[in-house]
Backbone atoms as SQL, in Angstrom:
CREATE TABLE atoms (id INTEGER PRIMARY KEY, chain TEXT, resi INTEGER, resn TEXT, atom TEXT, x REAL, y REAL, z REAL);
INSERT INTO atoms VALUES
  (1, 'A', 1, 'UNK', 'N', 110.457, 117.062, -13.632),
  (2, 'A', 1, 'UNK', 'CA', 111.168, 117.415, -12.417),
  (3, 'A', 1, 'UNK', 'C', 110.742, 118.788, -11.862),
  (4, 'A', 2, 'UNK', 'N', 110.566, 119.872, -12.619),
  (5, 'A', 2, 'UNK', 'CA', 110.298, 121.105, -11.879),
  (6, 'A', 2, 'UNK', 'C', 108.845, 121.042, -11.311),
  (7, 'A', 3, 'UNK', 'N', 107.896, 120.005, -11.939),
  (8, 'A', 3, 'UNK', 'CA', 106.727, 120.109, -11.278),
  (9, 'A', 3, 'UNK', 'C', 106.762, 119.307, -9.817),
  (10, 'A', 4, 'UNK', 'N', 107.507, 118.384, -9.820),
  (11, 'A', 4, 'UNK', 'CA', 107.780, 117.724, -8.412),
  (12, 'A', 4, 'UNK', 'C', 108.264, 118.762, -7.448),
  (13, 'A', 5, 'UNK', 'N', 109.297, 119.369, -7.847),
  (14, 'A', 5, 'UNK', 'CA', 109.856, 120.498, -6.904),
  (15, 'A', 5, 'UNK', 'C', 108.909, 121.499, -6.546),
  (16, 'A', 6, 'UNK', 'N', 108.068, 122.062, -7.551),
  (17, 'A', 6, 'UNK', 'CA', 106.932, 123.078, -7.102),
  (18, 'A', 6, 'UNK', 'C', 106.187, 122.375, -6.089),
  (19, 'A', 7, 'UNK', 'N', 105.612, 121.155, -6.405),
  (20, 'A', 7, 'UNK', 'CA', 104.640, 120.553, -5.508),
  (21, 'A', 7, 'UNK', 'C', 105.282, 120.453, -4.020),
  (22, 'A', 8, 'UNK', 'N', 106.492, 120.109, -3.937),
  (23, 'A', 8, 'UNK', 'CA', 107.136, 119.919, -2.592),
  (24, 'A', 8, 'UNK', 'C', 107.275, 121.152, -1.998),
  (25, 'A', 9, 'UNK', 'N', 107.624, 122.309, -2.773),
  (26, 'A', 9, 'UNK', 'CA', 107.539, 123.645, -2.101),
  (27, 'A', 9, 'UNK', 'C', 106.259, 124.084, -1.530),
  (28, 'A', 10, 'UNK', 'N', 105.229, 123.853, -2.494),
  (29, 'A', 10, 'UNK', 'CA', 103.961, 124.226, -2.091),
  (30, 'A', 10, 'UNK', 'C', 103.349, 123.403, -0.719),
  (31, 'A', 11, 'UNK', 'N', 103.889, 122.179, -0.885),
  (32, 'A', 11, 'UNK', 'CA', 103.324, 121.392, 0.412),
  (33, 'A', 11, 'UNK', 'C', 104.134, 121.878, 1.731),
  (34, 'A', 12, 'UNK', 'N', 105.207, 122.296, 1.569),
  (35, 'A', 12, 'UNK', 'CA', 106.095, 122.702, 2.890),
  (36, 'A', 12, 'UNK', 'C', 105.598, 124.129, 3.292),
  (37, 'A', 13, 'UNK', 'N', 104.761, 124.916, 2.434),
  (38, 'A', 13, 'UNK', 'CA', 104.184, 126.161, 3.014),
  (39, 'A', 13, 'UNK', 'C', 102.865, 126.102, 3.476),
  (40, 'A', 14, 'UNK', 'N', 102.171, 124.915, 3.441),
  (41, 'A', 14, 'UNK', 'CA', 100.796, 124.789, 4.048),
  (42, 'A', 14, 'UNK', 'C', 100.827, 124.973, 5.518),
  (43, 'A', 15, 'UNK', 'N', 99.840, 125.388, 6.118),
  (44, 'A', 15, 'UNK', 'CA', 99.835, 125.418, 7.492),
  (45, 'A', 15, 'UNK', 'C', 99.679, 124.022, 8.127),
  (46, 'A', 16, 'UNK', 'N', 100.384, 123.783, 9.281),
  (47, 'A', 16, 'UNK', 'CA', 100.355, 122.461, 9.920),
  (48, 'A', 16, 'UNK', 'C', 99.175, 122.354, 10.706),
  (49, 'A', 17, 'UNK', 'N', 98.463, 121.278, 10.585),
  (50, 'A', 17, 'UNK', 'CA', 97.094, 121.085, 11.398),
  (51, 'A', 17, 'UNK', 'C', 97.582, 120.378, 12.666),
  (52, 'A', 18, 'UNK', 'N', 97.178, 121.045, 13.758),
  (53, 'A', 18, 'UNK', 'CA', 97.235, 120.531, 15.040),
  (54, 'A', 18, 'UNK', 'C', 96.013, 120.110, 15.590),
  (55, 'A', 19, 'UNK', 'N', 96.118, 118.992, 16.651),
  (56, 'A', 19, 'UNK', 'CA', 94.929, 118.479, 17.115),
  (57, 'A', 19, 'UNK', 'C', 94.464, 119.546, 18.142),
  (58, 'A', 20, 'UNK', 'N', 93.166, 119.555, 18.209),
  (59, 'A', 20, 'UNK', 'CA', 92.538, 120.697, 19.098),
  (60, 'A', 20, 'UNK', 'C', 92.762, 120.077, 20.421),
  (61, 'A', 21, 'UNK', 'N', 92.741, 121.209, 21.193),
  (62, 'A', 21, 'UNK', 'CA', 92.949, 121.022, 22.901),
  (63, 'A', 21, 'UNK', 'C', 91.609, 120.308, 23.279),
  (64, 'A', 22, 'UNK', 'N', 91.788, 119.220, 24.172),
  (65, 'A', 22, 'UNK', 'CA', 90.606, 118.675, 24.656),
  (66, 'A', 22, 'UNK', 'C', 89.810, 119.616, 25.546),
  (67, 'A', 23, 'UNK', 'N', 88.596, 119.464, 25.436),
  (68, 'A', 23, 'UNK', 'CA', 87.559, 120.364, 26.374),
  (69, 'A', 23, 'UNK', 'C', 86.711, 119.315, 27.049),
  (70, 'A', 24, 'UNK', 'N', 86.365, 119.324, 28.290),
  (71, 'A', 24, 'UNK', 'CA', 87.161, 120.150, 29.416),
  (72, 'A', 24, 'UNK', 'C', 88.501, 119.491, 29.670),
  (73, 'A', 25, 'UNK', 'N', 89.312, 120.152, 30.243),
  (74, 'A', 25, 'UNK', 'CA', 90.598, 119.810, 30.415),
  (75, 'A', 25, 'UNK', 'C', 90.572, 118.853, 31.499),
  (76, 'A', 26, 'UNK', 'N', 91.226, 117.634, 31.307),
  (77, 'A', 26, 'UNK', 'CA', 91.189, 116.475, 32.432),
  (78, 'A', 26, 'UNK', 'C', 91.825, 117.119, 33.708),
  (79, 'A', 27, 'UNK', 'N', 91.280, 116.767, 34.714),
  (80, 'A', 27, 'UNK', 'CA', 91.867, 117.240, 36.103),
  (81, 'A', 27, 'UNK', 'C', 92.918, 116.448, 36.448),
  (82, 'A', 28, 'UNK', 'N', 94.062, 116.814, 37.045),
  (83, 'A', 28, 'UNK', 'CA', 95.138, 116.033, 37.488),
  (84, 'A', 28, 'UNK', 'C', 94.786, 115.004, 38.602),
  (85, 'A', 29, 'UNK', 'N', 95.079, 113.894, 38.565),
  (86, 'A', 29, 'UNK', 'CA', 94.777, 112.919, 39.565),
  (87, 'A', 29, 'UNK', 'C', 96.015, 112.627, 40.499),
  (88, 'A', 30, 'UNK', 'N', 95.719, 111.942, 41.429),
  (89, 'A', 30, 'UNK', 'CA', 96.788, 111.744, 42.451),
  (90, 'A', 30, 'UNK', 'C', 97.666, 110.408, 42.176),
  (91, 'A', 31, 'UNK', 'N', 97.478, 109.872, 40.989),
  (92, 'A', 31, 'UNK', 'CA', 98.066, 108.642, 40.592),
  (93, 'A', 31, 'UNK', 'C', 97.297, 107.588, 40.567),
  (94, 'A', 32, 'UNK', 'N', 97.918, 106.515, 40.298),
  (95, 'A', 32, 'UNK', 'CA', 97.156, 105.092, 40.266),
  (96, 'A', 32, 'UNK', 'C', 96.839, 104.757, 41.534),
  (97, 'A', 33, 'UNK', 'N', 95.408, 104.123, 41.411),
  (98, 'A', 33, 'UNK', 'CA', 94.888, 103.621, 42.694),
  (99, 'A', 33, 'UNK', 'C', 95.153, 102.134, 42.949),
  (100, 'A', 34, 'UNK', 'N', 96.119, 101.924, 43.793),
  (101, 'A', 34, 'UNK', 'CA', 96.583, 100.634, 43.997),
  (102, 'A', 34, 'UNK', 'C', 95.831, 99.675, 44.865),
  (103, 'A', 35, 'UNK', 'N', 94.656, 100.428, 45.486),
  (104, 'A', 35, 'UNK', 'CA', 93.925, 99.794, 46.444),
  (105, 'A', 35, 'UNK', 'C', 92.995, 98.812, 45.767),
  (106, 'A', 36, 'UNK', 'N', 92.723, 99.186, 44.406),
  (107, 'A', 36, 'UNK', 'CA', 91.795, 98.546, 43.638),
  (108, 'A', 36, 'UNK', 'C', 92.364, 97.319, 42.792),
  (109, 'A', 37, 'UNK', 'N', 93.704, 97.090, 42.961),
  (110, 'A', 37, 'UNK', 'CA', 94.376, 96.171, 42.218),
  (111, 'A', 37, 'UNK', 'C', 94.588, 94.949, 43.159),
  (112, 'A', 38, 'UNK', 'N', 93.824, 93.825, 42.988),
  (113, 'A', 38, 'UNK', 'CA', 93.928, 92.669, 43.665),
  (114, 'A', 38, 'UNK', 'C', 93.427, 91.405, 42.936),
  (115, 'A', 39, 'UNK', 'N', 93.911, 90.210, 43.280),
  (116, 'A', 39, 'UNK', 'CA', 93.665, 89.221, 42.504),
  (117, 'A', 39, 'UNK', 'C', 92.148, 88.646, 42.970),
  (118, 'A', 40, 'UNK', 'N', 91.373, 88.280, 42.076),
  (119, 'A', 40, 'UNK', 'CA', 89.914, 87.892, 42.457),
  (120, 'A', 40, 'UNK', 'C', 89.812, 86.401, 41.988),
  (121, 'A', 41, 'UNK', 'N', 89.792, 85.444, 42.919),
  (122, 'A', 41, 'UNK', 'CA', 89.583, 84.051, 42.681),
  (123, 'A', 41, 'UNK', 'C', 88.295, 83.758, 41.938),
  (124, 'A', 42, 'UNK', 'N', 87.251, 84.503, 42.105),
  (125, 'A', 42, 'UNK', 'CA', 85.965, 84.248, 41.339),
  (126, 'A', 42, 'UNK', 'C', 86.177, 84.599, 39.824),
  (127, 'A', 43, 'UNK', 'N', 87.228, 85.275, 39.469),
  (128, 'A', 43, 'UNK', 'CA', 87.329, 85.665, 38.166),
  (129, 'A', 43, 'UNK', 'C', 88.174, 84.617, 37.221),
  (130, 'A', 44, 'UNK', 'N', 88.468, 83.634, 37.935),
  (131, 'A', 44, 'UNK', 'CA', 89.002, 82.436, 37.287),
  (132, 'A', 44, 'UNK', 'C', 88.047, 81.569, 36.461),
  (133, 'A', 45, 'UNK', 'N', 86.883, 81.603, 37.003),
  (134, 'A', 45, 'UNK', 'CA', 85.807, 81.033, 36.421),
  (135, 'A', 45, 'UNK', 'C', 85.340, 79.889, 37.238),
  (136, 'A', 46, 'UNK', 'N', 84.496, 78.827, 36.534),
  (137, 'A', 46, 'UNK', 'CA', 84.022, 77.773, 37.216),
  (138, 'A', 46, 'UNK', 'C', 85.146, 76.661, 37.744),
  (139, 'A', 47, 'UNK', 'N', 86.204, 76.776, 36.998),
  (140, 'A', 47, 'UNK', 'CA', 87.296, 75.862, 37.406),
  (141, 'A', 47, 'UNK', 'C', 88.245, 76.311, 38.266),
  (142, 'A', 48, 'UNK', 'N', 87.813, 77.329, 39.166),
  (143, 'A', 48, 'UNK', 'CA', 88.909, 77.801, 40.201),
  (144, 'A', 48, 'UNK', 'C', 89.454, 76.683, 41.017),
  (145, 'A', 49, 'UNK', 'N', 88.430, 75.863, 41.366),
  (146, 'A', 49, 'UNK', 'CA', 88.776, 74.694, 42.243),
  (147, 'A', 49, 'UNK', 'C', 89.996, 73.794, 41.732),
  (148, 'A', 50, 'UNK', 'N', 89.828, 73.517, 40.358),
  (149, 'A', 50, 'UNK', 'CA', 90.995, 72.933, 39.604),
  (150, 'A', 50, 'UNK', 'C', 92.280, 73.481, 39.857),
  (151, 'A', 51, 'UNK', 'N', 92.376, 74.914, 39.915),
  (152, 'A', 51, 'UNK', 'CA', 93.660, 75.535, 39.979),
  (153, 'A', 51, 'UNK', 'C', 94.303, 75.226, 41.350),
  (154, 'A', 52, 'UNK', 'N', 93.279, 75.203, 42.451),
  (155, 'A', 52, 'UNK', 'CA', 93.671, 75.014, 43.873),
  (156, 'A', 52, 'UNK', 'C', 94.212, 73.421, 43.946),
  (157, 'A', 53, 'UNK', 'N', 93.566, 72.608, 43.248),
  (158, 'A', 53, 'UNK', 'CA', 93.888, 71.121, 43.221),
  (159, 'A', 53, 'UNK', 'C', 95.248, 71.017, 42.782),
  (160, 'A', 54, 'UNK', 'N', 95.646, 71.767, 41.575),
  (161, 'A', 54, 'UNK', 'CA', 96.895, 71.639, 40.902),
  (162, 'A', 54, 'UNK', 'C', 97.821, 72.300, 41.893),
  (163, 'A', 55, 'UNK', 'N', 97.680, 73.316, 42.697),
  (164, 'A', 55, 'UNK', 'CA', 98.601, 74.130, 43.495),
  (165, 'A', 55, 'UNK', 'C', 98.831, 73.143, 44.657),
  (166, 'A', 56, 'UNK', 'N', 98.014, 72.467, 45.206),
  (167, 'A', 56, 'UNK', 'CA', 98.088, 71.551, 46.298),
  (168, 'A', 56, 'UNK', 'C', 98.938, 70.334, 45.965),
  (169, 'A', 57, 'UNK', 'N', 98.706, 69.861, 44.660),
  (170, 'A', 57, 'UNK', 'CA', 99.404, 68.665, 44.207),
  (171, 'A', 57, 'UNK', 'C', 100.898, 69.126, 44.067),
  (172, 'A', 58, 'UNK', 'N', 101.245, 70.110, 43.549),
  (173, 'A', 58, 'UNK', 'CA', 102.417, 70.728, 43.330),
  (174, 'A', 58, 'UNK', 'C', 103.216, 70.789, 44.633),
  (175, 'A', 59, 'UNK', 'N', 102.426, 71.484, 45.682),
  (176, 'A', 59, 'UNK', 'CA', 103.043, 71.529, 46.989),
  (177, 'A', 59, 'UNK', 'C', 103.315, 70.240, 47.524),
  (178, 'A', 60, 'UNK', 'N', 102.446, 69.232, 47.363),
  (179, 'A', 60, 'UNK', 'CA', 102.738, 67.808, 48.012),
  (180, 'A', 60, 'UNK', 'C', 104.007, 67.277, 47.310),
  (181, 'A', 61, 'UNK', 'N', 104.092, 67.391, 46.020),
  (182, 'A', 61, 'UNK', 'CA', 105.260, 66.693, 45.343),
  (183, 'A', 61, 'UNK', 'C', 106.555, 67.506, 45.640),
  (184, 'A', 62, 'UNK', 'N', 106.608, 68.876, 45.867),
  (185, 'A', 62, 'UNK', 'CA', 107.676, 69.582, 46.404),
  (186, 'A', 62, 'UNK', 'C', 108.156, 69.349, 47.680),
  (187, 'A', 63, 'UNK', 'N', 107.078, 69.047, 48.474),
  (188, 'A', 63, 'UNK', 'CA', 107.622, 68.634, 49.971),
  (189, 'A', 63, 'UNK', 'C', 108.033, 67.168, 50.129),
  (190, 'A', 64, 'UNK', 'N', 107.502, 66.408, 49.171),
  (191, 'A', 64, 'UNK', 'CA', 108.033, 65.025, 49.242),
  (192, 'A', 64, 'UNK', 'C', 109.399, 64.974, 48.562),
  (193, 'A', 65, 'UNK', 'N', 109.708, 65.734, 47.559),
  (194, 'A', 65, 'UNK', 'CA', 110.981, 65.691, 47.114),
  (195, 'A', 65, 'UNK', 'C', 112.004, 66.496, 47.889),
  (196, 'A', 66, 'UNK', 'N', 111.746, 67.543, 48.706),
  (197, 'A', 66, 'UNK', 'CA', 112.546, 68.150, 49.567),
  (198, 'A', 66, 'UNK', 'C', 113.012, 67.148, 50.808),
  (199, 'A', 67, 'UNK', 'N', 111.830, 66.355, 51.401),
  (200, 'A', 67, 'UNK', 'CA', 112.047, 65.504, 52.294),
  (201, 'A', 67, 'UNK', 'C', 113.088, 64.348, 51.885),
  (202, 'A', 68, 'UNK', 'N', 112.806, 63.830, 50.634),
  (203, 'A', 68, 'UNK', 'CA', 113.799, 62.699, 50.144),
  (204, 'A', 68, 'UNK', 'C', 115.033, 63.260, 50.062),
  (205, 'A', 69, 'UNK', 'N', 115.215, 64.648, 49.485),
  (206, 'A', 69, 'UNK', 'CA', 116.718, 65.225, 49.541),
  (207, 'A', 69, 'UNK', 'C', 117.388, 65.285, 50.875),
  (208, 'A', 70, 'UNK', 'N', 116.562, 65.782, 51.737),
  (209, 'A', 70, 'UNK', 'CA', 117.012, 65.867, 53.173),
  (210, 'A', 70, 'UNK', 'C', 117.426, 64.417, 53.710),
  (211, 'A', 71, 'UNK', 'N', 116.654, 63.589, 53.384),
  (212, 'A', 71, 'UNK', 'CA', 116.917, 62.111, 53.948),
  (213, 'A', 71, 'UNK', 'C', 118.102, 61.505, 53.372),
  (214, 'A', 72, 'UNK', 'N', 118.209, 61.732, 51.920),
  (215, 'A', 72, 'UNK', 'CA', 119.532, 61.369, 51.310),
  (216, 'A', 72, 'UNK', 'C', 120.843, 62.160, 51.732),
  (217, 'A', 73, 'UNK', 'N', 120.578, 63.226, 51.862),
  (218, 'A', 73, 'UNK', 'CA', 121.711, 64.034, 52.467),
  (219, 'A', 73, 'UNK', 'C', 122.036, 63.734, 54.076),
  (220, 'A', 74, 'UNK', 'N', 121.205, 63.406, 54.907),
  (221, 'A', 74, 'UNK', 'CA', 121.572, 62.797, 56.064),
  (222, 'A', 74, 'UNK', 'C', 122.097, 61.548, 56.121),
  (223, 'A', 75, 'UNK', 'N', 121.628, 60.560, 55.136),
  (224, 'A', 75, 'UNK', 'CA', 122.361, 59.367, 54.962),
  (225, 'A', 75, 'UNK', 'C', 123.787, 59.465, 54.455),
  (226, 'A', 76, 'UNK', 'N', 123.990, 60.327, 53.461),
  (227, 'A', 76, 'UNK', 'CA', 125.434, 60.732, 53.201),
  (228, 'A', 76, 'UNK', 'C', 126.376, 61.355, 54.108),
  (229, 'A', 77, 'UNK', 'N', 125.709, 62.176, 54.755),
  (230, 'A', 77, 'UNK', 'CA', 126.502, 62.871, 55.893),
  (231, 'A', 77, 'UNK', 'C', 126.919, 61.813, 56.976),
  (232, 'A', 78, 'UNK', 'N', 125.993, 60.850, 57.309),
  (233, 'A', 78, 'UNK', 'CA', 126.221, 59.958, 58.431),
  (234, 'A', 78, 'UNK', 'C', 127.108, 58.851, 58.000),
  (235, 'A', 79, 'UNK', 'N', 127.012, 58.377, 56.740),
  (236, 'A', 79, 'UNK', 'CA', 127.792, 57.114, 56.305),
  (237, 'A', 79, 'UNK', 'C', 129.282, 57.427, 55.711),
  (238, 'A', 80, 'UNK', 'N', 129.199, 58.705, 55.333),
  (239, 'A', 80, 'UNK', 'CA', 130.368, 59.023, 54.674),
  (240, 'A', 80, 'UNK', 'C', 131.727, 58.992, 55.486),
  (241, 'A', 81, 'UNK', 'N', 131.612, 59.509, 56.608),
  (242, 'A', 81, 'UNK', 'CA', 133.017, 59.286, 57.487),
  (243, 'A', 81, 'UNK', 'C', 133.102, 57.778, 58.100),
  (244, 'A', 82, 'UNK', 'N', 132.202, 56.968, 58.035),
  (245, 'A', 82, 'UNK', 'CA', 132.322, 55.516, 58.441),
  (246, 'A', 82, 'UNK', 'C', 133.122, 54.781, 57.347),
  (247, 'A', 83, 'UNK', 'N', 132.871, 55.317, 56.262),
  (248, 'A', 83, 'UNK', 'CA', 133.810, 54.404, 54.955),
  (249, 'A', 83, 'UNK', 'C', 134.784, 55.344, 54.521),
  (250, 'A', 84, 'UNK', 'N', 135.204, 56.436, 55.341),
  (251, 'A', 84, 'UNK', 'CA', 136.437, 57.254, 55.027),
  (252, 'A', 84, 'UNK', 'C', 136.204, 58.034, 53.803),
  (253, 'A', 85, 'UNK', 'N', 134.914, 58.368, 53.372),
  (254, 'A', 85, 'UNK', 'CA', 134.536, 59.105, 52.306),
  (255, 'A', 85, 'UNK', 'C', 134.046, 60.636, 52.906),
  (256, 'A', 86, 'UNK', 'N', 135.122, 61.434, 53.043),
  (257, 'A', 86, 'UNK', 'CA', 134.642, 62.821, 53.734),
  (258, 'A', 86, 'UNK', 'C', 134.037, 63.713, 52.594),
  (259, 'A', 87, 'UNK', 'N', 134.441, 63.420, 51.348),
  (260, 'A', 87, 'UNK', 'CA', 133.909, 64.278, 50.382),
  (261, 'A', 87, 'UNK', 'C', 132.428, 64.125, 50.260),
  (262, 'A', 88, 'UNK', 'N', 131.935, 62.818, 50.333),
  (263, 'A', 88, 'UNK', 'CA', 130.501, 62.403, 50.467),
  (264, 'A', 88, 'UNK', 'C', 130.015, 62.997, 51.555),
  (265, 'A', 89, 'UNK', 'N', 130.520, 62.867, 52.594),
  (266, 'A', 89, 'UNK', 'CA', 129.883, 63.644, 53.860),
  (267, 'A', 89, 'UNK', 'C', 129.690, 65.051, 53.807),
  (268, 'A', 90, 'UNK', 'N', 130.614, 65.799, 53.162),
  (269, 'A', 90, 'UNK', 'CA', 130.616, 67.211, 52.937),
  (270, 'A', 90, 'UNK', 'C', 129.435, 67.544, 51.795),
  (271, 'A', 91, 'UNK', 'N', 129.380, 66.658, 50.765),
  (272, 'A', 91, 'UNK', 'CA', 128.323, 66.787, 49.850),
  (273, 'A', 91, 'UNK', 'C', 126.972, 66.619, 50.519),
  (274, 'A', 92, 'UNK', 'N', 126.931, 65.518, 51.375),
  (275, 'A', 92, 'UNK', 'CA', 125.537, 65.090, 52.211),
  (276, 'A', 92, 'UNK', 'C', 125.298, 66.384, 52.997),
  (277, 'A', 93, 'UNK', 'N', 126.046, 66.994, 53.659),
  (278, 'A', 93, 'UNK', 'CA', 125.829, 68.195, 54.457),
  (279, 'A', 93, 'UNK', 'C', 125.176, 69.333, 53.520),
  (280, 'A', 94, 'UNK', 'N', 125.970, 69.472, 52.443),
  (281, 'A', 94, 'UNK', 'CA', 125.475, 70.819, 51.771),
  (282, 'A', 94, 'UNK', 'C', 124.123, 70.273, 51.041),
  (283, 'A', 95, 'UNK', 'N', 123.771, 69.042, 50.733),
  (284, 'A', 95, 'UNK', 'CA', 122.531, 68.390, 50.341),
  (285, 'A', 95, 'UNK', 'C', 121.490, 68.786, 51.240),
  (286, 'A', 96, 'UNK', 'N', 121.685, 68.424, 52.574),
  (287, 'A', 96, 'UNK', 'CA', 120.652, 68.663, 53.602),
  (288, 'A', 96, 'UNK', 'C', 120.291, 70.246, 53.698),
  (289, 'A', 97, 'UNK', 'N', 121.239, 71.207, 53.687),
  (290, 'A', 97, 'UNK', 'CA', 121.047, 72.599, 53.695),
  (291, 'A', 97, 'UNK', 'C', 120.186, 72.880, 52.479),
  (292, 'A', 98, 'UNK', 'N', 120.570, 72.364, 51.239),
  (293, 'A', 98, 'UNK', 'CA', 119.716, 72.951, 50.031),
  (294, 'A', 98, 'UNK', 'C', 118.374, 72.316, 50.192),
  (295, 'A', 99, 'UNK', 'N', 118.140, 70.992, 50.480),
  (296, 'A', 99, 'UNK', 'CA', 116.825, 70.389, 50.586),
  (297, 'A', 99, 'UNK', 'C', 115.926, 71.135, 51.631),
  (298, 'A', 100, 'UNK', 'N', 116.569, 71.640, 52.788),
  (299, 'A', 100, 'UNK', 'CA', 115.849, 72.396, 53.822),
  (300, 'A', 100, 'UNK', 'C', 115.392, 73.842, 53.373),
  (301, 'A', 101, 'UNK', 'N', 116.177, 74.403, 52.665),
  (302, 'A', 101, 'UNK', 'CA', 115.869, 75.656, 52.021),
  (303, 'A', 101, 'UNK', 'C', 114.845, 75.385, 50.962),
  (304, 'A', 102, 'UNK', 'N', 114.893, 74.280, 50.300),
  (305, 'A', 102, 'UNK', 'CA', 113.696, 74.085, 49.273),
  (306, 'A', 102, 'UNK', 'C', 112.483, 73.758, 49.859),
  (307, 'A', 103, 'UNK', 'N', 112.499, 73.027, 50.877),
  (308, 'A', 103, 'UNK', 'CA', 111.286, 72.802, 51.710),
  (309, 'A', 103, 'UNK', 'C', 110.695, 74.057, 52.277),
  (310, 'A', 104, 'UNK', 'N', 111.554, 74.933, 52.745),
  (311, 'A', 104, 'UNK', 'CA', 110.908, 76.172, 53.318),
  (312, 'A', 104, 'UNK', 'C', 110.228, 77.102, 52.170),
  (313, 'A', 105, 'UNK', 'N', 110.936, 77.116, 51.103),
  (314, 'A', 105, 'UNK', 'CA', 110.351, 77.922, 49.784),
  (315, 'A', 105, 'UNK', 'C', 109.132, 77.314, 49.406),
  (316, 'A', 106, 'UNK', 'N', 109.155, 75.979, 49.253),
  (317, 'A', 106, 'UNK', 'CA', 107.910, 75.290, 48.806),
  (318, 'A', 106, 'UNK', 'C', 106.804, 75.347, 49.737),
  (319, 'A', 107, 'UNK', 'N', 107.090, 75.181, 51.025),
  (320, 'A', 107, 'UNK', 'CA', 106.038, 75.088, 51.857),
  (321, 'A', 107, 'UNK', 'C', 105.531, 76.549, 52.211),
  (322, 'A', 108, 'UNK', 'N', 106.141, 77.632, 51.850),
  (323, 'A', 108, 'UNK', 'CA', 105.780, 78.904, 52.134),
  (324, 'A', 108, 'UNK', 'C', 104.878, 79.490, 50.924),
  (325, 'A', 109, 'UNK', 'N', 105.060, 78.607, 49.733),
  (326, 'A', 109, 'UNK', 'CA', 104.392, 79.098, 48.595),
  (327, 'A', 109, 'UNK', 'C', 102.958, 79.332, 48.683),
  (328, 'A', 110, 'UNK', 'N', 102.235, 78.322, 49.309),
  (329, 'A', 110, 'UNK', 'CA', 100.840, 78.479, 49.612),
  (330, 'A', 110, 'UNK', 'C', 100.482, 79.522, 50.427),
  (331, 'A', 111, 'UNK', 'N', 101.184, 79.746, 51.535),
  (332, 'A', 111, 'UNK', 'CA', 100.923, 80.755, 52.441),
  (333, 'A', 111, 'UNK', 'C', 101.024, 82.106, 51.732),
  (334, 'A', 112, 'UNK', 'N', 102.227, 82.230, 50.961),
  (335, 'A', 112, 'UNK', 'CA', 102.385, 83.454, 50.132),
  (336, 'A', 112, 'UNK', 'C', 101.169, 83.745, 49.271),
  (337, 'A', 113, 'UNK', 'N', 100.752, 82.742, 48.576),
  (338, 'A', 113, 'UNK', 'CA', 99.594, 83.047, 47.677),
  (339, 'A', 113, 'UNK', 'C', 98.332, 83.324, 48.283),
  (340, 'A', 114, 'UNK', 'N', 98.115, 82.845, 49.433),
  (341, 'A', 114, 'UNK', 'CA', 96.945, 82.839, 50.438),
  (342, 'A', 114, 'UNK', 'C', 96.974, 84.430, 50.878),
  (343, 'A', 115, 'UNK', 'N', 98.230, 84.812, 51.166),
  (344, 'A', 115, 'UNK', 'CA', 98.341, 86.081, 51.650),
  (345, 'A', 115, 'UNK', 'C', 98.168, 87.280, 50.459),
  (346, 'A', 116, 'UNK', 'N', 98.622, 86.938, 49.285),
  (347, 'A', 116, 'UNK', 'CA', 98.329, 87.832, 48.256),
  (348, 'A', 116, 'UNK', 'C', 96.816, 87.855, 47.825),
  (349, 'A', 117, 'UNK', 'N', 95.985, 86.725, 48.008),
  (350, 'A', 117, 'UNK', 'CA', 94.798, 86.739, 47.633),
  (351, 'A', 117, 'UNK', 'C', 93.811, 87.499, 48.613),
  (352, 'A', 118, 'UNK', 'N', 94.261, 87.588, 50.045),
  (353, 'A', 118, 'UNK', 'CA', 93.674, 88.367, 50.972),
  (354, 'A', 118, 'UNK', 'C', 93.721, 89.871, 50.794),
  (355, 'A', 119, 'UNK', 'N', 94.901, 90.122, 50.282),
  (356, 'A', 119, 'UNK', 'CA', 95.358, 91.740, 50.235),
  (357, 'A', 119, 'UNK', 'C', 94.488, 92.275, 49.151);
């Protein structure tokens, strides 16, 4: 045990080695250059057209689903009061609002992506 204590004491008195300062000192920069960051469609590779086909298919399916929701909501909103089902009429009205918002979000998706690719 005394040998271990002696080694620990000797190790604690050794000079600490620090990393040398870099030469030359790097000049401070103005920060990150955000103008060089933008998506590059050519970097996707030869299958870039496949990406756009998939995006257009998702857009088409989203718009069809939103229009079906809008049509279903309009039918429920119109038919509900005829049969005295005012709860169905209220749900149809809220369904039309939700389907309209989904149609706006889905429809503006490709415009947003196109705007990001141009920037």
